[in-house]
C-alpha positions in Angstrom: 168.3 142.3 86.5 169.3 138.8 87.1 167.4 135.8 85.8 166.7 134.7 89.4 165.3 138.0 90.4 162.8 138.1 87.5 161.6 134.5 88.1 161.1 135.2 91.8 159.3 138.5 91.2 156.0 137.0 90.0 154.0 139.9 88.3 150.5 138.3 89.0 151.3 137.6 92.7 148.3 138.6 94.8 145.9 138.6 91.8 142.9 136.3 91.4 141.5 135.6 87.9 138.4 134.1 86.4 138.0 133.2 82.7 135.0 133.4 80.5 134.4 132.5 76.8 137.7 130.7 76.6 137.7 127.2 75.0 138.7 124.3 77.3 142.1 123.5 75.8 143.1 127.2 75.7 141.6 127.7 79.2 144.0 125.1 80.6 147.0 126.8 78.9 146.0 130.3 80.1 145.4 129.0 83.7 148.8 127.4 83.8 150.5 130.6 82.5 148.6 132.7 85.1 149.7 130.4 87.8 153.4 130.5 86.6 153.1 134.3 86.8 152.0 134.0 90.4 148.2 134.4 90.0 145.3 132.3 91.2 142.6 131.0 88.8 139.1 130.4 90.0 136.0 129.1 88.2 133.7 131.5 89.9 133.6 135.3 89.8 133.2 136.8 93.2 134.4 139.7 95.4 137.9 138.0 95.6 138.3 138.1 91.8 140.7 140.9 90.8 140.5 140.4 87.0 138.3 138.6 84.4 140.0 137.2 81.3 137.2 137.4 78.7 136.9 136.3 75.1 133.2 137.0 75.0 131.2 140.1 76.0 127.9 138.2 76.3 128.6 135.9 79.2 127.0 136.3 82.7 130.6 136.5 84.1 131.4 139.4 81.8 128.2 141.3 82.8 128.8 140.6 86.5 132.4 141.9 86.2 131.2 145.1 84.6 128.7 145.6 87.4 131.3 144.8 90.1 133.9 147.0 88.3 136.3 144.2 88.0 139.0 144.9 85.3 138.4 142.8 82.2 141.4 141.7 80.1 141.8 139.9 76.8 143.5 136.4 76.8 146.2 138.0 74.6 147.3 140.2 77.5 148.1 137.1 79.6 150.0 135.5 76.7 152.0 138.7 76.2 152.8 138.9 79.9 153.8 135.3 80.0 156.1 135.6 76.9 157.8 138.7 78.4 158.2 136.9 81.7 159.8 133.7 80.3 162.1 135.8 78.0 163.1 138.0 80.9 161.9 141.1 79.1 161.1 143.8 81.7 157.4 144.8 82.0 155.1 146.2 84.6 151.4 145.9 85.4 151.5 149.3 87.1 149.8 152.3 85.4 152.3 154.6 83.8 
């Protein structure tokens, strides 16, 4: 695969994320990486949110995501996706 193809094929395109329990400086970094991967970051968690990035299981957002059956991911997942993306390592968000 060419470098251009990988950069134009944004793996988070069409996904909307909200974050909870993530400190401000790290939140900014994660938000930037999500956007570079093609995702959208919102402060609120609502029906348009496709994924919650959570560092804490005690927040109201976490509990709401569980009730709404929104997938919950660790910040490390975003970091790993971003590292694979910038290094042009192939990866997929599809279930095997």
